[in-house]
C-alpha positions as a Markdown table, in Angstrom:
| # | Residue | x | y | z |
|---|---|---|---|---|
| 1 | Met | -16.8 | 85.8 | 15.2 |
| 2 | Asp | -15.4 | 84.1 | 18.5 |
| 3 | Gln | -17.2 | 81.2 | 20.5 |
| 4 | Asn | -18.9 | 83.7 | 22.8 |
| 5 | Asp | -20.5 | 85.7 | 20.5 |
| 6 | Phe | -21.3 | 82.4 | 18.4 |
| 7 | Asn | -23.3 | 81.0 | 21.5 |
| 8 | Asp | -24.9 | 84.4 | 22.0 |
| 9 | Leu | -26.2 | 84.1 | 18.7 |
| 10 | Leu | -27.4 | 80.9 | 19.2 |
| 11 | Arg | -29.1 | 81.6 | 21.9 |
| 12 | Ile | -30.9 | 84.6 | 20.4 |
| 13 | Gln | -32.0 | 82.1 | 17.5 |
| 14 | Arg | -33.4 | 79.6 | 20.1 |
| 15 | Met | -35.5 | 82.3 | 21.7 |
| 16 | Met | -36.9 | 84.0 | 18.3 |
| 17 | Ala | -37.7 | 80.6 | 17.3 |
| 18 | Ser | -39.7 | 79.9 | 20.6 |
| 19 | Arg | -41.3 | 83.2 | 20.4 |
| 20 | Ile | -42.6 | 82.5 | 16.8 |
| 21 | Ile | -43.8 | 78.8 | 18.1 |
| 22 | Gln | -45.8 | 80.6 | 20.9 |
| 23 | Glu | -47.1 | 83.4 | 18.6 |
| 24 | Thr | -48.3 | 80.6 | 15.8 |
| 25 | Thr | -50.1 | 78.6 | 18.4 |
| 26 | Val | -51.9 | 81.9 | 20.0 |
| 27 | Asp | -52.5 | 82.7 | 16.5 |
| 28 | Asn | -53.9 | 79.3 | 15.8 |
| 29 | Lys | -56.0 | 79.4 | 18.7 |
| 30 | Ile | -57.8 | 82.7 | 17.8 |
| 31 | Lys | -58.7 | 81.1 | 14.5 |
| 32 | Leu | -60.1 | 78.1 | 16.0 |
| 33 | Leu | -61.9 | 80.1 | 18.6 |
| 34 | Asp | -63.5 | 82.2 | 15.8 |
| 35 | Leu | -64.3 | 79.0 | 13.9 |
| 36 | Ile | -66.1 | 77.8 | 16.9 |
| 37 | Asn | -68.0 | 80.9 | 17.4 |
| 38 | Lys | -69.1 | 81.0 | 14.0 |
| 39 | Leu | -70.5 | 77.4 | 14.2 |
| 40 | Val | -72.2 | 77.8 | 17.7 |
| 41 | Thr | -76.1 | 78.9 | 17.2 |
| 42 | Asp | -78.0 | 81.1 | 19.5 |
| 43 | Arg | -80.5 | 78.3 | 19.6 |
| 44 | Asn | -78.5 | 75.5 | 20.5 |
| 45 | Arg | -75.3 | 77.2 | 22.1 |
| 46 | Lys | -73.1 | 74.2 | 21.5 |
| 47 | Val | -71.6 | 72.3 | 18.6 |
| 48 | Gln | -70.4 | 69.0 | 17.8 |
| 49 | Thr | -66.9 | 68.5 | 18.1 |
| 50 | Glu | -66.5 | 66.4 | 14.9 |
| 51 | Thr | -68.1 | 69.6 | 13.2 |
| 52 | Ile | -65.4 | 72.0 | 14.4 |
| 53 | Ile | -62.6 | 69.2 | 13.2 |
| 54 | Ile | -64.4 | 69.2 | 9.8 |
| 55 | Glu | -64.3 | 73.0 | 9.5 |
| 56 | Ala | -61.0 | 73.3 | 10.9 |
| 57 | Gln | -59.5 | 70.4 | 8.1 |
| 58 | Ala | -61.1 | 72.9 | 5.7 |
| 59 | Glu | -59.4 | 75.7 | 7.0 |
| 60 | Gly | -55.8 | 74.1 | 6.7 |
| 61 | Phe | -55.6 | 72.4 | 10.3 |
| 62 | Thr | -55.1 | 68.8 | 10.9 |
| 63 | Glu | -57.2 | 66.7 | 13.0 |
| 64 | Ala | -54.6 | 66.3 | 15.4 |
| 65 | Glu | -54.0 | 70.1 | 15.6 |
| 66 | Ala | -57.7 | 70.6 | 16.1 |
| 67 | Leu | -58.1 | 68.4 | 19.0 |
| 68 | Arg | -55.0 | 69.6 | 20.6 |
| 69 | Leu | -56.5 | 73.2 | 20.0 |
| 70 | Ile | -59.7 | 72.1 | 21.5 |
| 71 | Asp | -57.9 | 70.6 | 24.5 |
| 72 | Asp | -55.9 | 73.8 | 24.7 |
| 73 | Leu | -58.8 | 75.9 | 24.6 |
| 74 | Ile | -60.8 | 74.1 | 27.2 |
| 75 | Asp | -57.5 | 74.4 | 29.5 |
| 76 | Asp | -57.9 | 78.1 | 28.9 |
| 77 | His | -61.5 | 78.0 | 29.9 |
| 78 | Leu | -62.8 | 79.7 | 26.6 |
| 79 | Ile | -64.9 | 77.0 | 25.9 |
| 80 | Thr | -66.2 | 73.9 | 27.7 |
| 81 | Gln | -67.5 | 70.7 | 27.1 |
| 82 | Pro | -71.1 | 70.2 | 28.3 |
| 83 | Glu | -71.1 | 66.7 | 27.1 |
| 84 | Pro | -69.1 | 64.1 | 25.2 |
| 85 | Gly | -68.7 | 65.0 | 21.8 |
| 86 | Tyr | -70.0 | 68.9 | 22.2 |
| 87 | Ile | -68.4 | 71.9 | 22.6 |
| 88 | Lys | -69.8 | 75.4 | 24.0 |
| 89 | Arg | -68.5 | 78.5 | 24.7 |
| 90 | Ala | -67.6 | 79.7 | 27.8 |
């Protein structure tokens, strides 16, 4: 294997690693959004952020991951924060 082949292989590995990270992030967003959908009641239509974090931790997420994903979902306009400490489906 010459240097060009080796460099191509490294480039392909980096691209694959990047795609795996992106897919994992999307999967985690879907899992958290599903969790939020289960927690939001038709009556209140919102849920406390702390409740989401506790339930997410029970599903294997860290608190930091859950908070980051909540922020990502807000940025993606899939959920909103109608008031501090509460999350509502968009």
